[in-house]
Biotite code that builds the C-alpha atoms (Angstrom):
import biotite.structure as struc

atoms = struc.array([
    struc.Atom([-6.234, 26.377, 18.351], chain_id="A", res_id=1, res_name="MET", atom_name="CA", element="C"),
    struc.Atom([-7.210, 23.042, 16.975], chain_id="A", res_id=2, res_name="ASN", atom_name="CA", element="C"),
    struc.Atom([-6.931, 22.018, 13.863], chain_id="A", res_id=3, res_name="ARG", atom_name="CA", element="C"),
    struc.Atom([-7.539, 18.360, 11.805], chain_id="A", res_id=4, res_name="ALA", atom_name="CA", element="C"),
    struc.Atom([-4.563, 16.381, 10.628], chain_id="A", res_id=5, res_name="PRO", atom_name="CA", element="C"),
    struc.Atom([-3.903, 16.316, 7.048], chain_id="A", res_id=6, res_name="THR", atom_name="CA", element="C"),
    struc.Atom([-3.726, 13.589, 4.882], chain_id="A", res_id=7, res_name="ILE", atom_name="CA", element="C"),
    struc.Atom([0.091, 13.071, 4.891], chain_id="A", res_id=8, res_name="ALA", atom_name="CA", element="C"),
    struc.Atom([0.143, 13.519, 8.645], chain_id="A", res_id=9, res_name="GLU", atom_name="CA", element="C"),
    struc.Atom([-2.543, 11.015, 9.183], chain_id="A", res_id=10, res_name="VAL", atom_name="CA", element="C"),
    struc.Atom([-0.631, 8.187, 6.657], chain_id="A", res_id=11, res_name="MET", atom_name="CA", element="C"),
    struc.Atom([2.131, 8.869, 8.487], chain_id="A", res_id=12, res_name="GLU", atom_name="CA", element="C"),
    struc.Atom([1.389, 8.616, 12.200], chain_id="A", res_id=13, res_name="SER", atom_name="CA", element="C"),
    struc.Atom([-1.827, 5.624, 11.199], chain_id="A", res_id=14, res_name="ASP", atom_name="CA", element="C"),
    struc.Atom([0.223, 3.526, 8.538], chain_id="A", res_id=15, res_name="TYR", atom_name="CA", element="C"),
    struc.Atom([4.073, 4.700, 7.583], chain_id="A", res_id=16, res_name="PHE", atom_name="CA", element="C"),
    struc.Atom([5.265, 4.795, 11.252], chain_id="A", res_id=17, res_name="ALA", atom_name="CA", element="C"),
    struc.Atom([3.849, 1.337, 11.836], chain_id="A", res_id=18, res_name="LYS", atom_name="CA", element="C"),
    struc.Atom([4.847, -0.579, 8.910], chain_id="A", res_id=19, res_name="GLY", atom_name="CA", element="C"),
    struc.Atom([1.985, -0.591, 6.689], chain_id="A", res_id=20, res_name="PHE", atom_name="CA", element="C"),
    struc.Atom([1.769, 1.221, 2.931], chain_id="A", res_id=21, res_name="ALA", atom_name="CA", element="C"),
    struc.Atom([-1.374, 2.489, 1.809], chain_id="A", res_id=22, res_name="VAL", atom_name="CA", element="C"),
    struc.Atom([-3.051, 0.634, -1.216], chain_id="A", res_id=23, res_name="CYS", atom_name="CA", element="C"),
    struc.Atom([-5.412, 1.360, -3.945], chain_id="A", res_id=24, res_name="GLN", atom_name="CA", element="C"),
    struc.Atom([-7.019, -0.741, -6.317], chain_id="A", res_id=25, res_name="ASN", atom_name="CA", element="C"),
    struc.Atom([-6.774, -0.238, -10.092], chain_id="A", res_id=26, res_name="ASN", atom_name="CA", element="C"),
    struc.Atom([-9.482, -1.983, -11.564], chain_id="A", res_id=27, res_name="ILE", atom_name="CA", element="C"),
    struc.Atom([-8.763, -0.744, -14.891], chain_id="A", res_id=28, res_name="ILE", atom_name="CA", element="C"),
    struc.Atom([-5.828, -2.952, -15.441], chain_id="A", res_id=29, res_name="ASN", atom_name="CA", element="C"),
    struc.Atom([-6.459, -5.358, -12.604], chain_id="A", res_id=30, res_name="ASP", atom_name="CA", element="C"),
    struc.Atom([-3.433, -3.966, -10.207], chain_id="A", res_id=31, res_name="SER", atom_name="CA", element="C"),
    struc.Atom([-2.724, -2.475, -6.435], chain_id="A", res_id=32, res_name="VAL", atom_name="CA", element="C"),
    struc.Atom([-1.002, 0.713, -6.439], chain_id="A", res_id=33, res_name="PHE", atom_name="CA", element="C"),
    struc.Atom([0.787, 0.880, -3.114], chain_id="A", res_id=34, res_name="ALA", atom_name="CA", element="C"),
    struc.Atom([2.606, 3.712, -1.577], chain_id="A", res_id=35, res_name="LYS", atom_name="CA", element="C"),
    struc.Atom([4.722, 3.907, 1.465], chain_id="A", res_id=36, res_name="PHE", atom_name="CA", element="C"),
    struc.Atom([6.334, 7.078, 2.002], chain_id="A", res_id=37, res_name="ARG", atom_name="CA", element="C"),
    struc.Atom([8.289, 7.856, -1.417], chain_id="A", res_id=38, res_name="GLU", atom_name="CA", element="C"),
    struc.Atom([7.864, 4.527, -2.443], chain_id="A", res_id=39, res_name="GLU", atom_name="CA", element="C"),
    struc.Atom([5.722, 3.821, -4.921], chain_id="A", res_id=40, res_name="GLN", atom_name="CA", element="C"),
    struc.Atom([4.477, 0.077, -6.227], chain_id="A", res_id=41, res_name="TYR", atom_name="CA", element="C"),
    struc.Atom([1.962, -1.403, -8.696], chain_id="A", res_id=42, res_name="GLU", atom_name="CA", element="C"),
    struc.Atom([1.593, -4.728, -8.388], chain_id="A", res_id=43, res_name="LEU", atom_name="CA", element="C"),
    struc.Atom([-1.182, -7.607, -10.144], chain_id="A", res_id=44, res_name="PRO", atom_name="CA", element="C"),
    struc.Atom([-4.337, -7.791, -7.872], chain_id="A", res_id=45, res_name="THR", atom_name="CA", element="C"),
    struc.Atom([-3.725, -11.537, -8.147], chain_id="A", res_id=46, res_name="ARG", atom_name="CA", element="C"),
    struc.Atom([-0.251, -11.153, -6.223], chain_id="A", res_id=47, res_name="LEU", atom_name="CA", element="C"),
    struc.Atom([-0.864, -8.934, -3.659], chain_id="A", res_id=48, res_name="VAL", atom_name="CA", element="C"),
    struc.Atom([-4.755, -9.386, -3.153], chain_id="A", res_id=49, res_name="GLY", atom_name="CA", element="C"),
    struc.Atom([-4.705, -11.727, -0.242], chain_id="A", res_id=50, res_name="ARG", atom_name="CA", element="C"),
    struc.Atom([-2.271, -9.977, 2.203], chain_id="A", res_id=51, res_name="PHE", atom_name="CA", element="C"),
    struc.Atom([-4.152, -6.601, 1.911], chain_id="A", res_id=52, res_name="ILE", atom_name="CA", element="C"),
    struc.Atom([-5.836, -5.520, 4.983], chain_id="A", res_id=53, res_name="ARG", atom_name="CA", element="C"),
    struc.Atom([-9.224, -3.617, 4.097], chain_id="A", res_id=54, res_name="HIS", atom_name="CA", element="C"),
    struc.Atom([-11.157, -1.256, 6.132], chain_id="A", res_id=55, res_name="ASP", atom_name="CA", element="C"),
    struc.Atom([-13.934, 0.232, 4.485], chain_id="A", res_id=56, res_name="GLN", atom_name="CA", element="C"),
    struc.Atom([-13.786, 3.703, 6.748], chain_id="A", res_id=57, res_name="SER", atom_name="CA", element="C"),
    struc.Atom([-10.337, 4.377, 6.157], chain_id="A", res_id=58, res_name="ARG", atom_name="CA", element="C"),
    struc.Atom([-7.334, 3.213, 3.817], chain_id="A", res_id=59, res_name="PHE", atom_name="CA", element="C"),
    struc.Atom([-6.703, -0.487, 2.740], chain_id="A", res_id=60, res_name="ASP", atom_name="CA", element="C"),
    struc.Atom([-3.075, -1.412, 3.778], chain_id="A", res_id=61, res_name="SER", atom_name="CA", element="C"),
    struc.Atom([-0.381, -3.948, 3.113], chain_id="A", res_id=62, res_name="ILE", atom_name="CA", element="C"),
    struc.Atom([2.931, -4.471, 5.564], chain_id="A", res_id=63, res_name="ARG", atom_name="CA", element="C"),
    struc.Atom([5.754, -3.039, 3.594], chain_id="A", res_id=64, res_name="ILE", atom_name="CA", element="C"),
    struc.Atom([8.238, -5.980, 4.297], chain_id="A", res_id=65, res_name="GLU", atom_name="CA", element="C"),
    struc.Atom([5.772, -8.159, 2.351], chain_id="A", res_id=66, res_name="LYS", atom_name="CA", element="C"),
    struc.Atom([4.781, -5.655, -0.060], chain_id="A", res_id=67, res_name="LEU", atom_name="CA", element="C"),
    struc.Atom([8.926, -5.596, -0.715], chain_id="A", res_id=68, res_name="ARG", atom_name="CA", element="C"),
    struc.Atom([9.220, -9.047, -0.968], chain_id="A", res_id=69, res_name="ALA", atom_name="CA", element="C"),
    struc.Atom([6.170, -9.593, -3.586], chain_id="A", res_id=70, res_name="LEU", atom_name="CA", element="C"),
    struc.Atom([8.049, -6.342, -5.444], chain_id="A", res_id=71, res_name="ALA", atom_name="CA", element="C"),
    struc.Atom([11.125, -8.172, -5.613], chain_id="A", res_id=72, res_name="LYS", atom_name="CA", element="C"),
    struc.Atom([9.551, -11.614, -6.614], chain_id="A", res_id=73, res_name="GLU", atom_name="CA", element="C"),
    struc.Atom([7.885, -9.889, -9.671], chain_id="A", res_id=74, res_name="GLN", atom_name="CA", element="C"),
    struc.Atom([10.808, -8.335, -10.752], chain_id="A", res_id=75, res_name="ARG", atom_name="CA", element="C"),
    struc.Atom([12.574, -12.021, -10.939], chain_id="A", res_id=76, res_name="LYS", atom_name="CA", element="C"),
    struc.Atom([9.535, -13.291, -12.734], chain_id="A", res_id=77, res_name="LEU", atom_name="CA", element="C"),
    struc.Atom([9.655, -10.630, -15.431], chain_id="A", res_id=78, res_name="ASN", atom_name="CA", element="C"),
    struc.Atom([13.346, -10.597, -15.900], chain_id="A", res_id=79, res_name="GLY", atom_name="CA", element="C"),
])
């Protein structure tokens, strides 16, 4: 019996396994929410916007290594 993959399965195979976090823009507070497996980040759009891969037919994504580095930089700036 054929079945469609779940969103979690698609995220794991198409994004997480390839080293990408899935992103969503939050226009109310001008930030980007990103999720990589159990890790969650919310960073200012001006900081991460240029690193996001936009895809109109799927999810926007960002490399997890870059996201972790930007989050670490943001923590240093905020103290």
